[in-house]
Biotite code that builds the C-alpha atoms (Angstrom):
import biotite.structure as struc

atoms = struc.array([
    struc.Atom([108.717, -16.054, 29.999], chain_id="A", res_id=1, res_name="MET", atom_name="CA", element="C"),
    struc.Atom([105.403, -14.242, 29.474], chain_id="A", res_id=2, res_name="VAL", atom_name="CA", element="C"),
    struc.Atom([103.251, -14.184, 32.602], chain_id="A", res_id=3, res_name="SER", atom_name="CA", element="C"),
    struc.Atom([99.758, -12.959, 33.438], chain_id="A", res_id=4, res_name="THR", atom_name="CA", element="C"),
    struc.Atom([97.128, -13.685, 36.077], chain_id="A", res_id=5, res_name="ALA", atom_name="CA", element="C"),
    struc.Atom([93.425, -13.366, 36.901], chain_id="A", res_id=6, res_name="THR", atom_name="CA", element="C"),
    struc.Atom([91.672, -13.325, 40.248], chain_id="A", res_id=7, res_name="ALA", atom_name="CA", element="C"),
    struc.Atom([91.180, -17.104, 40.328], chain_id="A", res_id=8, res_name="ASN", atom_name="CA", element="C"),
    struc.Atom([93.767, -18.434, 37.957], chain_id="A", res_id=9, res_name="HIS", atom_name="CA", element="C"),
    struc.Atom([97.463, -17.945, 37.287], chain_id="A", res_id=10, res_name="THR", atom_name="CA", element="C"),
    struc.Atom([98.262, -18.762, 33.676], chain_id="A", res_id=11, res_name="ALA", atom_name="CA", element="C"),
    struc.Atom([101.181, -21.006, 32.822], chain_id="A", res_id=12, res_name="GLY", atom_name="CA", element="C"),
    struc.Atom([103.832, -19.798, 30.350], chain_id="A", res_id=13, res_name="PRO", atom_name="CA", element="C"),
    struc.Atom([102.182, -21.333, 27.282], chain_id="A", res_id=14, res_name="ASP", atom_name="CA", element="C"),
    struc.Atom([98.725, -19.983, 28.101], chain_id="A", res_id=15, res_name="GLU", atom_name="CA", element="C"),
    struc.Atom([100.131, -16.567, 28.957], chain_id="A", res_id=16, res_name="ALA", atom_name="CA", element="C"),
    struc.Atom([102.014, -16.425, 25.647], chain_id="A", res_id=17, res_name="ALA", atom_name="CA", element="C"),
    struc.Atom([98.843, -17.356, 23.739], chain_id="A", res_id=18, res_name="ALA", atom_name="CA", element="C"),
    struc.Atom([96.906, -14.611, 25.540], chain_id="A", res_id=19, res_name="LEU", atom_name="CA", element="C"),
    struc.Atom([99.652, -12.116, 24.742], chain_id="A", res_id=20, res_name="ALA", atom_name="CA", element="C"),
    struc.Atom([99.580, -13.117, 21.067], chain_id="A", res_id=21, res_name="VAL", atom_name="CA", element="C"),
    struc.Atom([95.852, -12.435, 20.800], chain_id="A", res_id=22, res_name="ARG", atom_name="CA", element="C"),
    struc.Atom([96.229, -9.027, 22.433], chain_id="A", res_id=23, res_name="ARG", atom_name="CA", element="C"),
    struc.Atom([99.188, -8.057, 20.256], chain_id="A", res_id=24, res_name="LEU", atom_name="CA", element="C"),
    struc.Atom([97.473, -9.183, 17.054], chain_id="A", res_id=25, res_name="GLU", atom_name="CA", element="C"),
    struc.Atom([94.666, -6.717, 17.745], chain_id="A", res_id=26, res_name="GLU", atom_name="CA", element="C"),
    struc.Atom([96.937, -3.921, 18.934], chain_id="A", res_id=27, res_name="LEU", atom_name="CA", element="C"),
    struc.Atom([99.355, -4.067, 15.997], chain_id="A", res_id=28, res_name="TYR", atom_name="CA", element="C"),
    struc.Atom([97.029, -5.248, 13.224], chain_id="A", res_id=29, res_name="ALA", atom_name="CA", element="C"),
    struc.Atom([97.587, -2.136, 11.121], chain_id="A", res_id=30, res_name="ASP", atom_name="CA", element="C"),
    struc.Atom([101.209, -1.423, 12.037], chain_id="A", res_id=31, res_name="SER", atom_name="CA", element="C"),
    struc.Atom([104.107, -1.442, 9.611], chain_id="A", res_id=32, res_name="SER", atom_name="CA", element="C"),
    struc.Atom([107.044, -3.736, 10.309], chain_id="A", res_id=33, res_name="ALA", atom_name="CA", element="C"),
    struc.Atom([109.120, -0.856, 11.702], chain_id="A", res_id=34, res_name="GLN", atom_name="CA", element="C"),
    struc.Atom([106.251, 0.367, 13.906], chain_id="A", res_id=35, res_name="GLU", atom_name="CA", element="C"),
    struc.Atom([105.800, -3.162, 15.171], chain_id="A", res_id=36, res_name="LEU", atom_name="CA", element="C"),
    struc.Atom([109.486, -3.612, 16.005], chain_id="A", res_id=37, res_name="VAL", atom_name="CA", element="C"),
    struc.Atom([109.697, -0.250, 17.755], chain_id="A", res_id=38, res_name="SER", atom_name="CA", element="C"),
    struc.Atom([106.504, -0.765, 19.743], chain_id="A", res_id=39, res_name="GLY", atom_name="CA", element="C"),
    struc.Atom([107.482, -4.188, 20.992], chain_id="A", res_id=40, res_name="LEU", atom_name="CA", element="C"),
    struc.Atom([110.990, -3.106, 21.992], chain_id="A", res_id=41, res_name="ILE", atom_name="CA", element="C"),
    struc.Atom([110.019, 0.159, 23.649], chain_id="A", res_id=42, res_name="ARG", atom_name="CA", element="C"),
    struc.Atom([106.535, -0.490, 25.062], chain_id="A", res_id=43, res_name="LYS", atom_name="CA", element="C"),
    struc.Atom([105.532, -4.144, 25.234], chain_id="A", res_id=44, res_name="GLU", atom_name="CA", element="C"),
    struc.Atom([108.748, -5.975, 26.194], chain_id="A", res_id=45, res_name="PHE", atom_name="CA", element="C"),
    struc.Atom([111.342, -3.417, 27.340], chain_id="A", res_id=46, res_name="PRO", atom_name="CA", element="C"),
    struc.Atom([114.633, -5.220, 28.042], chain_id="A", res_id=47, res_name="ARG", atom_name="CA", element="C"),
    struc.Atom([112.822, -8.578, 27.638], chain_id="A", res_id=48, res_name="ARG", atom_name="CA", element="C"),
    struc.Atom([112.989, -9.050, 23.882], chain_id="A", res_id=49, res_name="ILE", atom_name="CA", element="C"),
    struc.Atom([115.744, -10.189, 21.513], chain_id="A", res_id=50, res_name="ALA", atom_name="CA", element="C"),
    struc.Atom([116.371, -10.652, 17.813], chain_id="A", res_id=51, res_name="LEU", atom_name="CA", element="C"),
    struc.Atom([117.487, -14.085, 16.625], chain_id="A", res_id=52, res_name="VAL", atom_name="CA", element="C"),
    struc.Atom([119.497, -13.487, 13.459], chain_id="A", res_id=53, res_name="SER", atom_name="CA", element="C"),
    struc.Atom([121.328, -15.773, 11.051], chain_id="A", res_id=54, res_name="SER", atom_name="CA", element="C"),
    struc.Atom([123.050, -12.820, 9.365], chain_id="A", res_id=55, res_name="PHE", atom_name="CA", element="C"),
    struc.Atom([121.927, -14.394, 6.117], chain_id="A", res_id=56, res_name="GLY", atom_name="CA", element="C"),
    struc.Atom([120.773, -12.871, 2.845], chain_id="A", res_id=57, res_name="SER", atom_name="CA", element="C"),
    struc.Atom([117.908, -10.710, 4.159], chain_id="A", res_id=58, res_name="SER", atom_name="CA", element="C"),
    struc.Atom([118.955, -10.410, 7.818], chain_id="A", res_id=59, res_name="ALA", atom_name="CA", element="C"),
    struc.Atom([120.098, -6.791, 7.532], chain_id="A", res_id=60, res_name="ALA", atom_name="CA", element="C"),
    struc.Atom([116.468, -5.650, 7.214], chain_id="A", res_id=61, res_name="VAL", atom_name="CA", element="C"),
    struc.Atom([115.450, -6.647, 10.741], chain_id="A", res_id=62, res_name="LEU", atom_name="CA", element="C"),
    struc.Atom([118.855, -5.809, 12.157], chain_id="A", res_id=63, res_name="LEU", atom_name="CA", element="C"),
    struc.Atom([118.450, -2.273, 10.831], chain_id="A", res_id=64, res_name="ASN", atom_name="CA", element="C"),
    struc.Atom([114.904, -1.958, 12.207], chain_id="A", res_id=65, res_name="MET", atom_name="CA", element="C"),
    struc.Atom([116.035, -3.149, 15.632], chain_id="A", res_id=66, res_name="VAL", atom_name="CA", element="C"),
    struc.Atom([119.002, -0.782, 15.597], chain_id="A", res_id=67, res_name="ALA", atom_name="CA", element="C"),
    struc.Atom([116.702, 2.131, 14.783], chain_id="A", res_id=68, res_name="GLN", atom_name="CA", element="C"),
    struc.Atom([114.424, 1.234, 17.708], chain_id="A", res_id=69, res_name="ALA", atom_name="CA", element="C"),
    struc.Atom([117.151, 0.539, 20.290], chain_id="A", res_id=70, res_name="ASP", atom_name="CA", element="C"),
    struc.Atom([120.725, -0.496, 19.529], chain_id="A", res_id=71, res_name="ARG", atom_name="CA", element="C"),
    struc.Atom([120.943, -2.120, 22.971], chain_id="A", res_id=72, res_name="ARG", atom_name="CA", element="C"),
    struc.Atom([118.442, -4.822, 21.993], chain_id="A", res_id=73, res_name="THR", atom_name="CA", element="C"),
    struc.Atom([120.179, -8.216, 22.309], chain_id="A", res_id=74, res_name="PRO", atom_name="CA", element="C"),
    struc.Atom([120.969, -9.942, 19.012], chain_id="A", res_id=75, res_name="VAL", atom_name="CA", element="C"),
    struc.Atom([121.403, -13.716, 19.260], chain_id="A", res_id=76, res_name="LEU", atom_name="CA", element="C"),
    struc.Atom([123.597, -15.465, 16.697], chain_id="A", res_id=77, res_name="PHE", atom_name="CA", element="C"),
    struc.Atom([124.023, -19.238, 16.586], chain_id="A", res_id=78, res_name="LEU", atom_name="CA", element="C"),
    struc.Atom([127.659, -19.977, 15.854], chain_id="A", res_id=79, res_name="ASP", atom_name="CA", element="C"),
    struc.Atom([127.385, -23.593, 14.761], chain_id="A", res_id=80, res_name="THR", atom_name="CA", element="C"),
    struc.Atom([131.047, -23.914, 13.865], chain_id="A", res_id=81, res_name="GLY", atom_name="CA", element="C"),
    struc.Atom([129.938, -24.652, 10.291], chain_id="A", res_id=82, res_name="LYS", atom_name="CA", element="C"),
    struc.Atom([129.258, -21.167, 8.932], chain_id="A", res_id=83, res_name="HIS", atom_name="CA", element="C"),
    struc.Atom([130.777, -19.725, 5.776], chain_id="A", res_id=84, res_name="PHE", atom_name="CA", element="C"),
    struc.Atom([133.628, -17.367, 6.537], chain_id="A", res_id=85, res_name="GLY", atom_name="CA", element="C"),
    struc.Atom([131.735, -14.779, 4.475], chain_id="A", res_id=86, res_name="GLU", atom_name="CA", element="C"),
    struc.Atom([128.813, -14.964, 6.918], chain_id="A", res_id=87, res_name="THR", atom_name="CA", element="C"),
    struc.Atom([131.019, -14.347, 9.945], chain_id="A", res_id=88, res_name="LEU", atom_name="CA", element="C"),
    struc.Atom([132.708, -11.382, 8.290], chain_id="A", res_id=89, res_name="ARG", atom_name="CA", element="C"),
    struc.Atom([129.336, -10.022, 7.149], chain_id="A", res_id=90, res_name="TYR", atom_name="CA", element="C"),
    struc.Atom([128.046, -10.360, 10.717], chain_id="A", res_id=91, res_name="ARG", atom_name="CA", element="C"),
    struc.Atom([130.946, -8.384, 12.132], chain_id="A", res_id=92, res_name="ASP", atom_name="CA", element="C"),
    struc.Atom([130.609, -5.676, 9.472], chain_id="A", res_id=93, res_name="ALA", atom_name="CA", element="C"),
    struc.Atom([126.859, -5.251, 10.077], chain_id="A", res_id=94, res_name="LEU", atom_name="CA", element="C"),
    struc.Atom([127.246, -5.126, 13.855], chain_id="A", res_id=95, res_name="VAL", atom_name="CA", element="C"),
    struc.Atom([129.778, -2.311, 13.484], chain_id="A", res_id=96, res_name="GLU", atom_name="CA", element="C"),
    struc.Atom([127.850, -0.467, 10.779], chain_id="A", res_id=97, res_name="ARG", atom_name="CA", element="C"),
    struc.Atom([124.539, -0.521, 12.683], chain_id="A", res_id=98, res_name="LEU", atom_name="CA", element="C"),
    struc.Atom([126.069, 0.090, 16.090], chain_id="A", res_id=99, res_name="GLY", atom_name="CA", element="C"),
    struc.Atom([124.490, -2.985, 17.657], chain_id="A", res_id=100, res_name="LEU", atom_name="CA", element="C"),
    struc.Atom([125.567, -2.904, 21.298], chain_id="A", res_id=101, res_name="ALA", atom_name="CA", element="C"),
    struc.Atom([124.543, -6.325, 22.637], chain_id="A", res_id=102, res_name="ASP", atom_name="CA", element="C"),
    struc.Atom([125.678, -9.045, 20.247], chain_id="A", res_id=103, res_name="MET", atom_name="CA", element="C"),
    struc.Atom([125.472, -12.502, 21.825], chain_id="A", res_id=104, res_name="ARG", atom_name="CA", element="C"),
    struc.Atom([127.130, -15.490, 20.175], chain_id="A", res_id=105, res_name="VAL", atom_name="CA", element="C"),
    struc.Atom([125.595, -18.843, 21.142], chain_id="A", res_id=106, res_name="LEU", atom_name="CA", element="C"),
    struc.Atom([127.688, -21.966, 20.653], chain_id="A", res_id=107, res_name="ALA", atom_name="CA", element="C"),
    struc.Atom([126.971, -25.691, 21.066], chain_id="A", res_id=108, res_name="PRO", atom_name="CA", element="C"),
    struc.Atom([128.025, -27.451, 24.261], chain_id="A", res_id=109, res_name="GLU", atom_name="CA", element="C"),
    struc.Atom([131.498, -29.004, 23.822], chain_id="A", res_id=110, res_name="PRO", atom_name="CA", element="C"),
    struc.Atom([130.286, -32.148, 25.607], chain_id="A", res_id=111, res_name="SER", atom_name="CA", element="C"),
    struc.Atom([127.428, -32.566, 23.115], chain_id="A", res_id=112, res_name="SER", atom_name="CA", element="C"),
    struc.Atom([129.778, -32.164, 20.177], chain_id="A", res_id=113, res_name="LEU", atom_name="CA", element="C"),
    struc.Atom([132.335, -34.533, 21.650], chain_id="A", res_id=114, res_name="GLY", atom_name="CA", element="C"),
    struc.Atom([129.781, -37.212, 22.399], chain_id="A", res_id=115, res_name="GLY", atom_name="CA", element="C"),
    struc.Atom([127.718, -36.980, 19.234], chain_id="A", res_id=116, res_name="ASN", atom_name="CA", element="C"),
    struc.Atom([129.824, -35.375, 16.521], chain_id="A", res_id=117, res_name="ASP", atom_name="CA", element="C"),
    struc.Atom([133.511, -35.908, 17.323], chain_id="A", res_id=118, res_name="PRO", atom_name="CA", element="C"),
    struc.Atom([134.477, -35.903, 13.642], chain_id="A", res_id=119, res_name="ASN", atom_name="CA", element="C"),
    struc.Atom([132.219, -32.994, 12.635], chain_id="A", res_id=120, res_name="GLY", atom_name="CA", element="C"),
    struc.Atom([130.289, -34.987, 10.010], chain_id="A", res_id=121, res_name="ILE", atom_name="CA", element="C"),
    struc.Atom([127.023, -35.663, 11.850], chain_id="A", res_id=122, res_name="LEU", atom_name="CA", element="C"),
    struc.Atom([125.260, -33.458, 9.293], chain_id="A", res_id=123, res_name="TRP", atom_name="CA", element="C"),
    struc.Atom([125.762, -36.173, 6.654], chain_id="A", res_id=124, res_name="MET", atom_name="CA", element="C"),
    struc.Atom([123.823, -38.945, 8.418], chain_id="A", res_id=125, res_name="LYS", atom_name="CA", element="C"),
    struc.Atom([121.674, -37.286, 11.093], chain_id="A", res_id=126, res_name="ARG", atom_name="CA", element="C"),
    struc.Atom([121.072, -33.663, 10.068], chain_id="A", res_id=127, res_name="PRO", atom_name="CA", element="C"),
    struc.Atom([118.198, -33.204, 12.534], chain_id="A", res_id=128, res_name="ASP", atom_name="CA", element="C"),
    struc.Atom([120.389, -34.204, 15.470], chain_id="A", res_id=129, res_name="LEU", atom_name="CA", element="C"),
    struc.Atom([123.200, -32.020, 14.130], chain_id="A", res_id=130, res_name="CYS", atom_name="CA", element="C"),
    struc.Atom([120.829, -29.031, 14.038], chain_id="A", res_id=131, res_name="CYS", atom_name="CA", element="C"),
    struc.Atom([119.581, -29.824, 17.532], chain_id="A", res_id=132, res_name="PHE", atom_name="CA", element="C"),
    struc.Atom([123.092, -29.849, 18.984], chain_id="A", res_id=133, res_name="ILE", atom_name="CA", element="C"),
    struc.Atom([124.379, -26.855, 17.064], chain_id="A", res_id=134, res_name="ARG", atom_name="CA", element="C"),
    struc.Atom([121.256, -24.665, 16.946], chain_id="A", res_id=135, res_name="LYS", atom_name="CA", element="C"),
    struc.Atom([118.181, -25.736, 18.889], chain_id="A", res_id=136, res_name="VAL", atom_name="CA", element="C"),
    struc.Atom([119.770, -26.442, 22.251], chain_id="A", res_id=137, res_name="GLU", atom_name="CA", element="C"),
    struc.Atom([122.053, -23.368, 22.244], chain_id="A", res_id=138, res_name="PRO", atom_name="CA", element="C"),
    struc.Atom([119.096, -21.142, 21.362], chain_id="A", res_id=139, res_name="LEU", atom_name="CA", element="C"),
    struc.Atom([117.020, -22.582, 24.201], chain_id="A", res_id=140, res_name="GLN", atom_name="CA", element="C"),
    struc.Atom([119.792, -21.557, 26.571], chain_id="A", res_id=141, res_name="ARG", atom_name="CA", element="C"),
    struc.Atom([120.213, -18.170, 24.938], chain_id="A", res_id=142, res_name="GLY", atom_name="CA", element="C"),
    struc.Atom([116.521, -17.305, 25.182], chain_id="A", res_id=143, res_name="LEU", atom_name="CA", element="C"),
    struc.Atom([116.373, -17.851, 28.940], chain_id="A", res_id=144, res_name="ALA", atom_name="CA", element="C"),
    struc.Atom([114.990, -14.719, 30.574], chain_id="A", res_id=145, res_name="GLY", atom_name="CA", element="C"),
    struc.Atom([113.403, -13.302, 27.417], chain_id="A", res_id=146, res_name="PHE", atom_name="CA", element="C"),
    struc.Atom([109.627, -12.990, 27.028], chain_id="A", res_id=147, res_name="ALA", atom_name="CA", element="C"),
    struc.Atom([109.671, -12.518, 23.246], chain_id="A", res_id=148, res_name="ALA", atom_name="CA", element="C"),
    struc.Atom([111.923, -12.602, 20.221], chain_id="A", res_id=149, res_name="TYR", atom_name="CA", element="C"),
    struc.Atom([111.993, -11.512, 16.582], chain_id="A", res_id=150, res_name="PHE", atom_name="CA", element="C"),
    struc.Atom([112.978, -13.670, 13.623], chain_id="A", res_id=151, res_name="ASN", atom_name="CA", element="C"),
    struc.Atom([113.093, -13.084, 9.879], chain_id="A", res_id=152, res_name="GLY", atom_name="CA", element="C"),
    struc.Atom([110.881, -15.839, 8.438], chain_id="A", res_id=153, res_name="ARG", atom_name="CA", element="C"),
    struc.Atom([108.535, -14.940, 5.572], chain_id="A", res_id=154, res_name="ARG", atom_name="CA", element="C"),
    struc.Atom([105.542, -16.647, 3.964], chain_id="A", res_id=155, res_name="ARG", atom_name="CA", element="C"),
    struc.Atom([107.242, -16.379, 0.600], chain_id="A", res_id=156, res_name="GLU", atom_name="CA", element="C"),
    struc.Atom([109.811, -18.943, 1.773], chain_id="A", res_id=157, res_name="HIS", atom_name="CA", element="C"),
    struc.Atom([107.118, -21.605, 1.303], chain_id="A", res_id=158, res_name="GLY", atom_name="CA", element="C"),
    struc.Atom([106.669, -25.039, 2.943], chain_id="A", res_id=159, res_name="ALA", atom_name="CA", element="C"),
    struc.Atom([105.782, -24.714, 6.637], chain_id="A", res_id=160, res_name="ALA", atom_name="CA", element="C"),
    struc.Atom([106.306, -20.947, 6.442], chain_id="A", res_id=161, res_name="ARG", atom_name="CA", element="C"),
    struc.Atom([103.514, -20.358, 3.929], chain_id="A", res_id=162, res_name="ALA", atom_name="CA", element="C"),
    struc.Atom([100.914, -19.877, 6.681], chain_id="A", res_id=163, res_name="SER", atom_name="CA", element="C"),
    struc.Atom([102.969, -17.673, 8.999], chain_id="A", res_id=164, res_name="LEU", atom_name="CA", element="C"),
    struc.Atom([101.268, -15.025, 11.122], chain_id="A", res_id=165, res_name="ARG", atom_name="CA", element="C"),
    struc.Atom([102.751, -11.900, 12.634], chain_id="A", res_id=166, res_name="ARG", atom_name="CA", element="C"),
    struc.Atom([102.726, -13.345, 16.168], chain_id="A", res_id=167, res_name="PHE", atom_name="CA", element="C"),
    struc.Atom([103.086, -16.902, 17.486], chain_id="A", res_id=168, res_name="GLU", atom_name="CA", element="C"),
    struc.Atom([103.165, -18.483, 20.933], chain_id="A", res_id=169, res_name="ALA", atom_name="CA", element="C"),
    struc.Atom([106.238, -20.703, 21.186], chain_id="A", res_id=170, res_name="SER", atom_name="CA", element="C"),
    struc.Atom([107.409, -22.605, 24.270], chain_id="A", res_id=171, res_name="ASP", atom_name="CA", element="C"),
    struc.Atom([106.042, -19.970, 26.637], chain_id="A", res_id=172, res_name="GLY", atom_name="CA", element="C"),
    struc.Atom([107.321, -16.974, 24.665], chain_id="A", res_id=173, res_name="ARG", atom_name="CA", element="C"),
    struc.Atom([105.940, -14.656, 22.010], chain_id="A", res_id=174, res_name="VAL", atom_name="CA", element="C"),
    struc.Atom([107.682, -15.146, 18.675], chain_id="A", res_id=175, res_name="ARG", atom_name="CA", element="C"),
    struc.Atom([107.361, -12.270, 16.237], chain_id="A", res_id=176, res_name="ILE", atom_name="CA", element="C"),
    struc.Atom([107.636, -12.452, 12.449], chain_id="A", res_id=177, res_name="ASN", atom_name="CA", element="C"),
    struc.Atom([107.683, -8.759, 11.425], chain_id="A", res_id=178, res_name="PRO", atom_name="CA", element="C"),
    struc.Atom([108.381, -9.571, 7.761], chain_id="A", res_id=179, res_name="LEU", atom_name="CA", element="C"),
    struc.Atom([105.906, -12.450, 7.496], chain_id="A", res_id=180, res_name="PHE", atom_name="CA", element="C"),
    struc.Atom([104.070, -10.936, 4.506], chain_id="A", res_id=181, res_name="ASP", atom_name="CA", element="C"),
    struc.Atom([107.038, -9.293, 2.763], chain_id="A", res_id=182, res_name="TRP", atom_name="CA", element="C"),
    struc.Atom([108.016, -10.281, -0.763], chain_id="A", res_id=183, res_name="SER", atom_name="CA", element="C"),
    struc.Atom([111.537, -10.492, -2.131], chain_id="A", res_id=184, res_name="GLU", atom_name="CA", element="C"),
    struc.Atom([110.824, -7.191, -3.881], chain_id="A", res_id=185, res_name="SER", atom_name="CA", element="C"),
    struc.Atom([109.968, -5.593, -0.527], chain_id="A", res_id=186, res_name="ASP", atom_name="CA", element="C"),
    struc.Atom([113.264, -6.822, 0.885], chain_id="A", res_id=187, res_name="VAL", atom_name="CA", element="C"),
    struc.Atom([115.234, -5.535, -2.113], chain_id="A", res_id=188, res_name="ASP", atom_name="CA", element="C"),
    struc.Atom([113.516, -2.143, -1.873], chain_id="A", res_id=189, res_name="ALA", atom_name="CA", element="C"),
    struc.Atom([114.385, -1.858, 1.825], chain_id="A", res_id=190, res_name="TYR", atom_name="CA", element="C"),
    struc.Atom([118.036, -2.682, 1.176], chain_id="A", res_id=191, res_name="PHE", atom_name="CA", element="C"),
    struc.Atom([118.177, -0.017, -1.536], chain_id="A", res_id=192, res_name="ALA", atom_name="CA", element="C"),
    struc.Atom([116.337, 2.615, 0.495], chain_id="A", res_id=193, res_name="ARG", atom_name="CA", element="C"),
    struc.Atom([118.599, 2.208, 3.526], chain_id="A", res_id=194, res_name="HIS", atom_name="CA", element="C"),
    struc.Atom([121.751, 1.490, 1.485], chain_id="A", res_id=195, res_name="ARG", atom_name="CA", element="C"),
    struc.Atom([122.433, -1.739, 3.330], chain_id="A", res_id=196, res_name="LEU", atom_name="CA", element="C"),
    struc.Atom([125.177, -4.110, 2.155], chain_id="A", res_id=197, res_name="PRO", atom_name="CA", element="C"),
    struc.Atom([124.133, -7.480, 0.753], chain_id="A", res_id=198, res_name="ARG", atom_name="CA", element="C"),
    struc.Atom([125.553, -10.784, 1.905], chain_id="A", res_id=199, res_name="HIS", atom_name="CA", element="C"),
    struc.Atom([128.609, -11.411, -0.310], chain_id="A", res_id=200, res_name="PRO", atom_name="CA", element="C"),
    struc.Atom([127.504, -14.943, -1.241], chain_id="A", res_id=201, res_name="LEU", atom_name="CA", element="C"),
    struc.Atom([124.313, -13.742, -2.932], chain_id="A", res_id=202, res_name="GLU", atom_name="CA", element="C"),
    struc.Atom([126.254, -12.762, -6.049], chain_id="A", res_id=203, res_name="GLU", atom_name="CA", element="C"),
    struc.Atom([127.475, -16.361, -6.258], chain_id="A", res_id=204, res_name="ASP", atom_name="CA", element="C"),
    struc.Atom([123.968, -17.848, -6.378], chain_id="A", res_id=205, res_name="GLY", atom_name="CA", element="C"),
    struc.Atom([123.279, -18.446, -2.688], chain_id="A", res_id=206, res_name="PHE", atom_name="CA", element="C"),
    struc.Atom([119.888, -17.013, -1.698], chain_id="A", res_id=207, res_name="LYS", atom_name="CA", element="C"),
    struc.Atom([119.231, -18.682, 1.664], chain_id="A", res_id=208, res_name="SER", atom_name="CA", element="C"),
    struc.Atom([122.441, -19.067, 3.606], chain_id="A", res_id=209, res_name="ILE", atom_name="CA", element="C"),
    struc.Atom([122.991, -21.371, 6.567], chain_id="A", res_id=210, res_name="GLY", atom_name="CA", element="C"),
    struc.Atom([125.787, -23.786, 7.461], chain_id="A", res_id=211, res_name="CYS", atom_name="CA", element="C"),
    struc.Atom([128.317, -24.424, 4.696], chain_id="A", res_id=212, res_name="LEU", atom_name="CA", element="C"),
    struc.Atom([127.791, -28.231, 4.338], chain_id="A", res_id=213, res_name="PRO", atom_name="CA", element="C"),
    struc.Atom([124.001, -27.861, 4.096], chain_id="A", res_id=214, res_name="CYS", atom_name="CA", element="C"),
    struc.Atom([123.728, -24.815, 1.816], chain_id="A", res_id=215, res_name="THR", atom_name="CA", element="C"),
    struc.Atom([123.787, -24.966, -1.977], chain_id="A", res_id=216, res_name="ASP", atom_name="CA", element="C"),
    struc.Atom([123.358, -22.465, -4.792], chain_id="A", res_id=217, res_name="ARG", atom_name="CA", element="C"),
    struc.Atom([119.943, -22.305, -6.386], chain_id="A", res_id=218, res_name="ILE", atom_name="CA", element="C"),
    struc.Atom([119.182, -22.489, -10.085], chain_id="A", res_id=219, res_name="ALA", atom_name="CA", element="C"),
    struc.Atom([117.036, -19.907, -11.933], chain_id="A", res_id=220, res_name="PRO", atom_name="CA", element="C"),
    struc.Atom([113.380, -20.535, -11.129], chain_id="A", res_id=221, res_name="GLY", atom_name="CA", element="C"),
    struc.Atom([114.022, -22.445, -7.907], chain_id="A", res_id=222, res_name="GLU", atom_name="CA", element="C"),
    struc.Atom([112.564, -21.229, -4.617], chain_id="A", res_id=223, res_name="SER", atom_name="CA", element="C"),
    struc.Atom([114.746, -19.135, -2.327], chain_id="A", res_id=224, res_name="THR", atom_name="CA", element="C"),
    struc.Atom([115.313, -21.999, 0.124], chain_id="A", res_id=225, res_name="ARG", atom_name="CA", element="C"),
    struc.Atom([115.773, -24.789, -2.438], chain_id="A", res_id=226, res_name="ALA", atom_name="CA", element="C"),
    struc.Atom([119.475, -24.919, -1.653], chain_id="A", res_id=227, res_name="GLY", atom_name="CA", element="C"),
    struc.Atom([119.036, -25.732, 2.034], chain_id="A", res_id=228, res_name="ARG", atom_name="CA", element="C"),
    struc.Atom([119.607, -29.424, 2.930], chain_id="A", res_id=229, res_name="TRP", atom_name="CA", element="C"),
    struc.Atom([119.279, -30.308, -0.730], chain_id="A", res_id=230, res_name="ARG", atom_name="CA", element="C"),
    struc.Atom([118.266, -33.933, -1.261], chain_id="A", res_id=231, res_name="GLY", atom_name="CA", element="C"),
    struc.Atom([117.647, -34.643, 2.429], chain_id="A", res_id=232, res_name="LYS", atom_name="CA", element="C"),
    struc.Atom([113.891, -34.022, 2.619], chain_id="A", res_id=233, res_name="GLY", atom_name="CA", element="C"),
    struc.Atom([114.518, -31.392, 5.280], chain_id="A", res_id=234, res_name="LYS", atom_name="CA", element="C"),
    struc.Atom([113.329, -27.769, 5.149], chain_id="A", res_id=235, res_name="THR", atom_name="CA", element="C"),
    struc.Atom([113.900, -26.363, 8.649], chain_id="A", res_id=236, res_name="GLU", atom_name="CA", element="C"),
    struc.Atom([116.768, -26.478, 11.135], chain_id="A", res_id=237, res_name="CYS", atom_name="CA", element="C"),
    struc.Atom([114.278, -26.825, 13.992], chain_id="A", res_id=238, res_name="GLY", atom_name="CA", element="C"),
    struc.Atom([114.757, -23.648, 16.020], chain_id="A", res_id=239, res_name="ILE", atom_name="CA", element="C"),
    struc.Atom([111.210, -22.602, 15.107], chain_id="A", res_id=240, res_name="HIS", atom_name="CA", element="C"),
    struc.Atom([109.655, -25.921, 16.131], chain_id="A", res_id=241, res_name="LEU", atom_name="CA", element="C"),
    struc.Atom([108.305, -26.714, 19.633], chain_id="A", res_id=242, res_name="PRO", atom_name="CA", element="C"),
    struc.Atom([111.046, -28.094, 21.855], chain_id="A", res_id=243, res_name="ILE", atom_name="CA", element="C"),
    struc.Atom([108.838, -31.133, 22.442], chain_id="A", res_id=244, res_name="GLU", atom_name="CA", element="C"),
    struc.Atom([109.637, -32.108, 18.836], chain_id="A", res_id=245, res_name="THR", atom_name="CA", element="C"),
    struc.Atom([113.119, -33.120, 19.977], chain_id="A", res_id=246, res_name="PHE", atom_name="CA", element="C"),
    struc.Atom([112.230, -35.183, 23.058], chain_id="A", res_id=247, res_name="LYS", atom_name="CA", element="C"),
    struc.Atom([113.681, -38.334, 21.471], chain_id="A", res_id=248, res_name="ASP", atom_name="CA", element="C"),
    struc.Atom([117.106, -36.714, 21.362], chain_id="A", res_id=249, res_name="PHE", atom_name="CA", element="C"),
    struc.Atom([117.227, -36.234, 25.116], chain_id="A", res_id=250, res_name="GLY", atom_name="CA", element="C"),
    struc.Atom([118.851, -39.541, 26.000], chain_id="A", res_id=251, res_name="SER", atom_name="CA", element="C"),
    struc.Atom([121.526, -39.122, 23.337], chain_id="A", res_id=252, res_name="GLY", atom_name="CA", element="C"),
    struc.Atom([122.722, -35.661, 24.322], chain_id="A", res_id=253, res_name="ILE", atom_name="CA", element="C"),
])
């Protein structure tokens, strides 16, 4: 967790993270995404920062930036047990291509799955609980010991992401959105410039790729994330929400 202190007061994790966010916003206000990633890995949080990656349609951008800064930076991947086979193969190919040296696969607790989703169909009736078991809780465990982490959210995704900032304080850590103001054209240009491979499902109409049961193709004119949890009134898996959001799940896990 982030920590800081004054002569008369020792800040708690949440306050310390908020203070760090304000300082970083000023320090990196004019930095490019690559400069930001490099500075945070090498100067601000050496050995205390990770990248949380879905290995989805635009994930290779941040993975490449992190690899250029330090290939030893931990990359956290949530293996929900529901991913497309194409995503898992794409993950393995990118890790090898970019030389990422600390790939960490986070899986749900077997006891949580056995007690709450023994048949593997919880996503149909209680998608929020399914995401908590398969994503939120494993990530909380995986982030232990880290002061900050990168993720690939962008304002262009819409909904709750439309007001994203470069830095956020989240559960006592600094969360960084290096691509927060990038457009789809920016992403495409980066892929072309660095000759990065695209996710194989993009050619089949999938533009935002998560778990297989909760990911659909999008039609022309639909937003990038329109195919996620289609028809369920849900737009986020929950890993970017405060952990307090899930307090009602505690007794059932």
